N, C-alpha and C positions, 0 to 999 in steps of 0.2 A: 504494500500500500504506500503510495507516494503522498506525502503531505505537502501542501502548498501554503506559502505565506499569503497573507491577505493581498499584498501587492501582486504576487504571481497569479492568484486566482482572478483578480480584477483584469490583469493583462490577458489571461486566457479567455475569460468570458467576452471581453471586447474583441479579441481576435476571432472567436467563433461567431459572434454577431456580425462582424465584418464579412467573414466568409459566407454566412447565410445571406446577407444583403447582396453580395456580389453574385452568388449563385442564383438567387431568385430575382435579380435585377430590380430590387426594391431599395429605396433610400434608407440610410441608417436611421433617419428620423421616423421611419415607419416601424422599424424592427425594435429599436431601443425601448419605446414605451411598452411594447408587448412583453419584452424580457423583464422590464421593471415590474409590470403587473404580476408576472409569474412569481416574482420574488416578494411581492407585497409592499413595494416601495414606490414612491413617485420619482425619485432621482437616485442615481447610482451612488452618490456620496452619502446616502442614508443607509446603505445596505451593510449588513453584518457578513462575516465569513460564512456562517451557516446559510444565510439567504443567497449568497453567491453560489453555494453548492446546489441549492434548489434551482437557481437560474441556469447554471451550467447543465444540469440534467434536462431542463426543458429545452434549451437551445440545441443540445445534442439530439433530442427527440425530433425537433424541427429539421435538423440537418439530415437525419435518417429518413424522415417522412415529411417532405416539404408541404404536402397537402394538409398536414395537421396545423400548419401556421395559418390562422385565419385573421387576415388583416381586414379592417373595416372596408376599405376600398383599394383595389389593386391599382398600383401605379402603372399607367399606360406608357409603353415605349413611344418615342417620337414618331416612328413609322405608323403605328396604329392611330395616333392622334391625327397625323396627316391624312390618313385614309377615311376619317370620319366625315360624314356629310353634316349639314346644319342640325338636323334632328338628333343625330347621334351625339354630336358635340354638346348640344343643349342637355341631353340626358346625362352625359358624363359630368358636366359642370354641376347639374342638379344633385347628383349623388354626393358631390363633395361639399357644395355650398349649403344644402338643406340641413345636414346634421350640424354644421358649424353655426348656422343661424339659430337652430333649436337650442344648442348649448349656450349661445350668447343670451338668448331670451330667458333661459332658465337661470342664468347667473345674475340677471338684472334684478 
């Protein structure tokens, strides 16, 4: 059994999150919040070593089975965006703006 220091564990989870983001062609800003939720924290500077272990386990699951990673809205590659017609583009914008507006209304 290999023991990691907190710094090593943080470095490892960040590397695995980066690998996952690259593999799935998703921005880090989409993956990090999901990893944080799996650890029960809002930001990584709040996480304990035990929570990092939970997060590492979850990220490893996502790497093994990318379909298990359920992001709210998939990030579209540029070529897919370019191929959208007006109706499709409005639909994609609505998927992103609608939840944001609802969240802002709820925060007010």
